[in-house]
C-alpha positions as CSV (number, residue, x, y, z in Angstrom):
1,X,9.4,76.0,-16.6
2,X,12.9,75.6,-15.2
3,X,14.3,74.8,-11.7
4,X,15.5,78.4,-11.5
5,X,11.8,79.5,-11.9
6,X,10.6,76.9,-9.2
7,X,13.2,77.3,-6.6
8,X,12.9,79.2,-3.4
9,X,15.1,80.0,-0.5
10,X,15.4,77.1,1.8
11,X,16.9,76.6,5.1
12,X,20.3,75.1,5.2
13,X,22.8,74.3,8.0
14,X,26.5,73.7,8.0
15,X,27.6,70.1,8.6
16,X,29.6,71.1,11.6
17,X,26.5,73.0,13.3
18,X,24.9,71.4,16.4
19,X,22.3,68.7,15.7
20,X,20.0,70.5,18.1
21,X,20.2,73.6,15.9
22,X,19.2,71.5,12.9
23,X,16.2,70.2,14.7
24,X,15.2,73.6,15.8
25,X,15.6,74.9,12.2
26,X,13.4,72.2,10.8
27,X,10.8,72.9,13.4
28,X,10.8,76.6,13.3
29,X,10.8,76.7,9.5
30,X,8.0,74.0,9.3
31,X,9.9,72.1,6.7
32,X,10.2,68.4,6.0
33,X,14.0,68.6,6.0
34,X,17.1,70.7,5.9
35,X,19.8,71.0,3.5
36,X,23.3,70.2,4.9
37,X,26.1,72.2,3.5
38,X,29.9,71.9,3.7
39,X,30.7,75.5,3.2
40,X,28.5,76.4,0.3
41,X,28.3,72.9,-1.3
42,X,25.2,70.8,-0.4
43,X,26.3,67.4,0.9
44,X,23.1,65.9,2.2
45,X,19.3,66.5,2.9
46,X,18.6,65.8,6.6
47,X,14.9,64.8,6.8
48,X,12.9,65.5,10.0
49,X,12.1,61.8,10.2
50,X,15.8,61.0,10.5
51,X,16.2,63.6,13.4
52,X,13.1,62.1,15.1
53,X,14.5,58.7,14.9
54,X,17.5,59.8,16.9
55,X,15.5,61.8,19.4
56,X,13.0,58.9,20.2
57,X,14.6,56.1,21.9
58,X,14.7,52.8,20.1
59,X,12.6,51.0,22.8
60,X,9.8,53.5,22.2
61,X,10.1,53.1,18.4
62,X,9.9,49.2,18.8
63,X,7.1,49.0,21.3
64,X,4.5,51.9,20.6
65,X,2.4,50.8,23.6
66,X,5.1,52.3,25.9
67,X,4.8,55.8,24.2
68,X,1.4,56.7,26.0
69,X,3.2,56.5,29.4
70,X,5.9,59.0,28.4
71,X,4.9,62.3,29.9
72,X,5.7,65.9,28.9
73,X,8.7,66.2,31.1
74,X,10.2,63.0,29.8
75,X,9.5,64.2,26.3
76,X,11.3,67.4,27.0
77,X,14.3,65.6,28.0
78,X,14.6,64.1,24.5
79,X,16.5,67.2,23.2
80,X,19.3,66.1,25.4
81,X,19.8,63.1,23.1
82,X,21.1,65.6,20.4
83,X,23.3,67.5,23.0
84,X,27.0,67.5,21.9
85,X,26.3,66.1,18.4
86,X,26.9,67.8,15.1
87,X,24.7,67.6,12.0
88,X,27.4,65.4,10.6
89,X,27.0,63.0,13.4
90,X,23.2,62.5,12.3
91,X,24.2,61.7,8.7
92,X,24.4,57.9,7.7
93,X,27.9,56.8,7.1
94,X,26.9,55.5,3.7
95,X,25.5,58.7,2.0
96,X,22.5,58.5,-0.4
97,X,22.5,60.2,-3.7
98,X,21.9,64.0,-3.3
99,X,18.7,65.2,-4.7
100,X,20.3,68.0,-6.8
101,X,19.5,69.6,-10.1
102,X,21.0,72.6,-12.1
103,X,19.0,75.7,-12.4
104,X,18.1,74.9,-16.2
105,X,16.6,71.6,-15.2
106,X,13.0,71.2,-16.6
107,X,9.9,70.7,-14.7
108,X,9.8,67.0,-15.8
109,X,13.5,66.6,-14.9
110,X,12.6,67.9,-11.4
111,X,9.8,65.6,-11.1
112,X,11.8,62.6,-12.2
113,X,14.5,63.1,-9.8
114,X,12.2,63.6,-7.0
115,X,10.2,60.4,-8.0
116,X,13.4,58.3,-8.4
117,X,14.9,59.4,-5.1
118,X,11.6,59.6,-3.0
119,X,12.6,63.1,-2.1
120,X,10.3,65.9,-1.0
121,X,12.8,68.6,-2.2
122,X,15.6,69.2,-4.7
123,X,18.7,71.2,-4.1
124,X,19.4,73.6,-7.0
125,X,23.0,74.0,-7.3
126,X,25.1,76.1,-10.0
127,X,27.9,74.8,-11.9
128,X,30.3,75.6,-9.0
129,X,28.3,73.3,-6.9
130,X,27.0,76.1,-4.6
131,X,23.4,75.9,-3.4
132,X,21.3,78.5,-5.0
133,X,17.8,77.4,-3.5
134,X,15.6,74.3,-3.4
135,X,12.5,73.2,-5.3
136,X,9.8,71.5,-3.1
137,X,7.6,68.7,-4.2
138,X,4.4,70.7,-3.7
139,X,5.5,73.3,-6.2
140,X,6.3,70.7,-8.8
141,X,3.0,68.9,-8.1
142,X,1.1,72.2,-8.4
143,X,2.7,72.8,-11.9
144,X,2.1,69.2,-13.2
145,X,-1.6,69.1,-12.3
146,X,-2.4,72.7,-12.9
147,X,-4.6,71.9,-15.9
148,X,-7.4,69.5,-16.2
149,X,-6.5,66.5,-18.6
């Protein structure tokens, strides 16, 4: 089984797109992350947890006892924190290693990269660097544990 056999279409967004658009894509697609592209080349994986860390004010993250007093109206205003920001603004200055494999990568190669990078997905990119799709961790796990030992 190769990455090309395991991959699926996966939501991506350009690095210059709006940060709010990225958050909405992650939510609407019910995905743990979105692949960030510079043209057709993947440059990062933006996890939903990173978007939430920017949405939720630091004082609420530091003191969870304050969260219960945050009502729906106040929560609705959180989206304004992303207003005017691009996807690129959400990415850390020091980029992490991109979880990427070639289409010919084996199931075990996919699993090893996911384990090493603690990534719920792998970007599948061709020799030209263009994104072809993604492999999600649930698909890899399904294949790895399909048979009883």
